[in-house]
N, C-alpha and C positions, 0 to 999 in steps of 0.2 A: 165169618173171619173160618180161614181154612185148616182144618185141625192141622197140629203138627205131626202127627203118626203118619198121615197121607206123604209127604214133604220125605220122613223118613223111610217107610216101607219103598215108595218107588227107587230109593238111592239105595237099600240095604238089598232089594229083593228082585230084582234089574238087574244081570247080569252088564255091565259096562261093557265091555269086549263085545259080548254077543250081538248086544243094541249098535256099537257104531257097525259091525259089519255089517248087518240088518240095513242100517241106512247106508251103508258108504259101499258093502262088496270088497272092502279090504278088509283083513287079517292076517294078525300075526302079534309079535310083543311088540312090534315097534312099526307105524306106517305112517306111507307121506301122509300128511297135515288135508285134511277135507277143506279147510277156510283158507290159508293164503297163499295157493297157488300150490305149482309143481315145488316139489325139494328134489336136489340132487339126490337126495340122504335123508334117509324117514327120520319126522322130527315129533311126529306127535309117539307118546312112547303109554303103556299102561303100566297102571299100579292094581294088582289083581287082588293083592292085600287090601287096600283102600277101594277099589271097587270105584277105582275112577281115572284120568288119565291128565297130560299134563305135553305141551307143546312149546318144544326150544324154540321153534321160529315165530311162534306169532305175538303181536303187539306185547308188553310189561301190560298186566293187568284183565287180559284176556286169554292168559294161558292154561289157566286151571280148567278142568271139564270134570262133572259129573253127569249124572245120568240129563236131569232138570236144565243144566246150562249146556248142555251139547244137543239135546232136543231142540231147545229156544231157538241154537242158533244155526242149526242145519236146515231146521223147516221156518224159518222166519218169523217166529211166534214169540208171545211172553213167556215167563213163565208160568204161568197159570194154565194156559192154553197146551203147551208142554208138559206140568201136570197132566191135565185130563189128557191125553194122549196118551203118557206113558201106562196110564190107569185100562185105556180101554184096548189099546192094544198089547197088553200083557193082561188083559179078563182078571184082573184084582178086585175083590173083592168091595164093596162100596164100606168105609168109613165117613163117619156122620160127622160134619165141619160142627164148630163150634155155635153156642149161641154167644152176643156180644156179651151179656152178661156173665157165661162163663171164662172168657177170655180174659175178662181185670185181672189182670194178676196183681194189683197195688190195689189197696185201700185206701179211696180215699176221704181225709178229716176236712169238710169246710171250717175255715178259718176267719172269725167277724173280726172288725176293730173293737168290740168288743171283749172280747178274748183277750186280746192286748192288751188290754190297760193296766192289767194287775200289774205287779212290781216282780221280776226277776226275783 
């Protein structure tokens, strides 16, 4: 299982605006969206405090972009490959993934019919 710290790191440590400029060649506080065709006015806005962006011209459900979702869409890859690309392109040090045993947040208890036979 992928360590959640890896997702957090590429979202927090890689500047979104710099990433978009690197992949599209476009810069500014608002740009023409690289995904839905040509805009007459910029529709893709950057939110530096949150390190992400929003496109007012993209279809509903596809308007929010962070580093992972932007790379995935721009490079036509899945989110895991986008994560790997971001880590490699930004020379981020390795963070070990979790074992399946470590990733279980819930404790499972087996209940048998005999356990239920007692009255409440």
